N, C-alpha and C positions, 0 to 999 in steps of 0.2 A: 402300516402307510399315514396315521395320523403324526405320530412321532416325528417323521423323516419330515411333513409337510410344515409342522411347527418350524423345526429345525432350520428348514430351508426360506420361513418367512421371517424368521428371526434375522438369519444370514442377511436376507434383502434389507430390512428393516434397519441394521448395523450400517450396512454400506451406505445407504440413504444419508443416515445421521454425519459419517465419516464426511462425503461430500459435503455437507451442509454447513459445515465448520467454518470453511471459509466465503464470502462472496464479496463482491464489489459493490458498492453504494455510492450512487450518483446524485448529489443535492440539485433537483430540479424543483418548478414551482409547484408540483405536489407534495415533493417532501417535505417542504421547508413550512415552517412555522415560526410566526412571531418574527421572522426576516433574521432572527438569528441563529434556529437552530433548525435540525435537518433530520426525520423520523426516521429510524433503522425499524422499518416494520419486516418481520422475519418472523415466522412461527419458534423457533428455540429461543426468540427473546422477548416476544410479546407475553407480557403477564408473568415475566421471571425479575423479578427486581436481584435474583443471586447470582443471576447468570456474571459471567467475566468474558469481558469485551474488550477485545484489543483493535485499534486501529492505525493504519500507517495513511499516510498521504499517498495516493494513487497518480500519477503525473498524465491524464491523458491528454497532451496537446497544449494545456495552459498549465500556470504554475500558480502554487496557493502558499503563498509566504505567510503562513497564519499558521500560529500553533493551535493544534484541536486537542479535545477533551469528550469523555462523554458523561452522562446522567441518567437517572430512570426515574422517570415521574408517570404517572395516572397511568400504569400500563405498560408502556414504552420506553425505549431506550433511544437516547435523542444524540447527535453530534452538534458539537456545538464549537466556534473560536473563543481561544480563550482570551484574545482583546474585547470578546464579545460585541465586535462590530457585524454587518449582517454577513451572514455566510454567504460564500461566493458563489453563485450561481453556476452549474457544471463542476464543479469542483468534484473529485473523484477518491475514495479510500477503499483500503484494503480491511476486509472487518473479518476477525478472527474470534471465536467461541470457542474458547480453552474447557476442556473437562475439569469438571471442580476438584478434584484429585492433584491438576497441574496445575494450578495457580493460585494467588492468594491475594487479598486487598492488604497494602501496607499503608497503614497512619504516620503522616506526621504529625505529632503534636505542639513541638517546640521548634523555635525557628533555628537554622541549621544549614550550613552548605552541603554536607553530606550526612546521608542518613544509613546506618546499619539495617540491612535486611537481615535477619535472623530467623530464616526460616528452610526446615527439611529439604524442601522442593529445591533448593539451592543449594544448600550449606555443605562447605568441605568438596565442592568441585569449579574447580577453575574453569574446566572444557565445557561447562555447561553455555548455555547463550542466554542469558535471559532478557526478556523485551519486557518493554512497560506502556501503561496508557494511564494518563490522569482521570480520574475518575470524581465527579464533585458529587457531592455527599452533604445535602440537609444544607445545601449554599454554602458549604465551605471557600476559602478562598479560592479566587483563579490562580492557576500556574503559567501564565505569562513566560516560561521561562523554556528554556532547550533542556533536558537532564539526560547524564549518561551513565553507563556502569563502570565500577571498578571493583578489580578484588584483592582483597586483603586476606592473604596466605597467614598473616599469623593468627588471625581469628577463625580461618576458616569460613568468610563471609563474604558477601557481595556487597558494596555501598549504592545508592543512588545520590547522584551529585548534580547539583545545581552549575552547568559550564559557563555561568557568568561567573561564578565563584561571588554571586550572594546567595543570600541566605534560600533555602526553600519556601515558598508561602506557608505559614499554619495558621489552622488546622488545615491539612490537605491530606488527599489518600490517592492512591495508585496501585491500579491491578499490576502483578509480577505474572508469568511465567516463562516456562523453559521446556524444553522437551521432555516428555516425561514416559507415561506406559502405552500410550497408544505411537505403535510403530510407523504408523503413516505419516506423524508430525515430525518433520526431521530438523536437526539443529545443524548448524553452519556458522563457522567466523570467515566473513570474509574482513581482507586485509588491502590495501590499496597501493599499488605500486606503479612505478614509469612504465610499465606495460600496458596495466587496465585502468589508468585515468586517460580521460578524453578530454576534448574540447566540450564545452557547452556546463561544466561544474559538474561530470557524471564520472562513476568508476562502473567498469563492466564486472559483472559477475559470471566467474567461470564454473559452471557445476555441471555434471553431464546430467542431471536428472532436471535442470532448468533451461539450459540450453534448446533451443527452438521449441519451447513448450509454453506456448501461451496461455495457458489453461491452468498453469499455476496459481496459488496461493501463498502470500506471502507478507510477514508484518516482521518488521525490525527496530532494532534501537541501536544508537551507538556504544559504543565499547571503547572509553579512552585510556585503559592501560590498567597499572595495579596499584594499591594504595602504598605497599611496603618497599614497593621497587620503584620510583616515578620518573625511572632514567629517559626512558621509552614512549613517556605516554604523549600521545599526539589526543591533543582536545581541539573539536572543533563543534563552536558554539554557531550551530547553524540551524533549518527547519530542512530538513529530507523528505524526500519522496521518493516511491519505487514506479518504474515505467519499462514499459517493454517495449523493445524496439523492433517495429513487424519485420524492415528491410534485413536486418541481421540476425532475425530471432535471437536475442539474447536479451535478458534482464540487466538492470541495472539501478544503481542508486546513484541521485543527482540532487543537489543542493537547489531550495526553489527561487534561490535569488541568481541561480547562475554562475556564482565564484567559482573559484577552481579547490578542489578538495587537496588537502595535503599527501605527500607520502606515509606511510606507516598509520594510518586511519583505521579504525578496526568496526566492524559493525555485525551483529548478533543477529542472524535469520533466524526464523521458524517458517519454514514452508510445507506446504504439501504438494507431491508433485503432480496428482491428479483429482486436481480440487473442480475440477472443469465448471469453471467460475460462474454462480448466479449471477444475475447483476439486473437492474431494472434498463440497462440498455440490451438490448437482445441482439445477437450475432444471428444475420441470415447469409443464405448463399445462393448466389446466381440469381439473383432478383436484379443486379445492377449487370452493364457490363461497358467496358472502355475501348475505344477502335480510334485509329490505326494504334496498335502497341507491339513493335516498338514506334515509338514518337518521333517525328522528326521538329515538328513545330507545336501544331495543334493535334489537341485529344478530344473525341469526342464523348460523353456519357451519355448512358441512357439506361433509363430503369422502366419497371413493371409498374411500381408506384411515383407519386408527387418526391424528388429529390428536395430533402428540408435543406440539407447543409453537405457541401461537398470540401474537403482539402486535402492539401497532396503535403507531402513529407516526406522530408529528407533523409539521409542515413542515422543523423543522430535523434529522428522524432520533431523537428522542430516543422513549425506549420510554415509553408514557404509561398501556398495560395489557396485562398477559401472564397467560397461564393456560399449564396443562399440564394438558390434558383427560384423557388417554388414553379419546379417545371420538372416533367419525366426527362426532358434532354437539356444538356449545354454543351457550350465547346468551353474550353479553355487556353486561352495560349500559353504554352511552356517554352516558348523558343529561346529564351534568356538562360533557359536551365543548362548547366554543364552536362555532359553526356552522365548516363550512371542508370543506378537503381531507387527509385523513387515508391510512396506507398500512398494511394489515394483511399480517404476515407469517407463513405459516401452512407448520409443518414437518412432514412426515410422512417415513416409511420410505422414500418413492421420491424424496422432494429437497424442495424448497421453492418454496412459490408466494407471490408479491403481489399482493395484490389493492387496487384502489383503492377509499376510501372516501370518500361525500359525508354529510357531517353539516350535517342542515337547522337 
């Protein structure tokens, strides 16, 4: 009986640990320190200088066209902007804590445009989907550049390249990971084409484990092609974000400056389908209502708590109307909207609720 109880507790602990590998971080007033950085307060990171931390921008209504990195200081991990400008309030990030056996740190000691990643985790496999995050070690150089991956079949190695074709800052360091021993972490390569590219600088990801799954955790990097066969390479020197579209139920990769992504652009994704995203933005249910719904012209919102902020989004995720009512009721005029499906996002002190709206 004791043996059964022990293994049951171990399985529960492993399950919790797996789910905690991904979480969403939002830079808000309580997390922002020194104006430039946001504190990642997480039990798997606090007091863990050897953790391997990966971040991707997560667009949650607002764009953040600043490159980002991480560093460890005084028992905490931090996100910062590579231009060292004040970090954008309410900017959001996907955070992935990789297992030690599935990640490594790569150091660039000398100036170079492209650096070879010679490591057993990714060597000899062009099918791997490596992802990187810049980690600032001991006040090394900032890396205010977009980097991308290419595979070198001749050496059987991956390269990390500055997409501006300037030298990678040196000394500088990068966390690298790919799909590995944990079956819950899935690698996937997304390629843009005429069917998945949409307006607003986005490309829709079509994967059965991601479609209609807002609880997935995803980090990604640009994979521009091949070192030894560059004919089909597509290099996109842009800052990107991952975004979930509530109305359509799909994930998409978007440029932070809303410019168009070309066809043939590749992206390496690592995701966990059942991440059940932990976040400092708590999702709540049945706290707020919208009526009438379907809507003809005006819609009334009512909440059990004070509504701090409300925003209405179209199918692309773009905010088309927003308000800060500081009241438990608000009426919004949506008469100028075309017929279709929209999403209202309602924020109270208890958390955030989304409501699907139908405009006649």
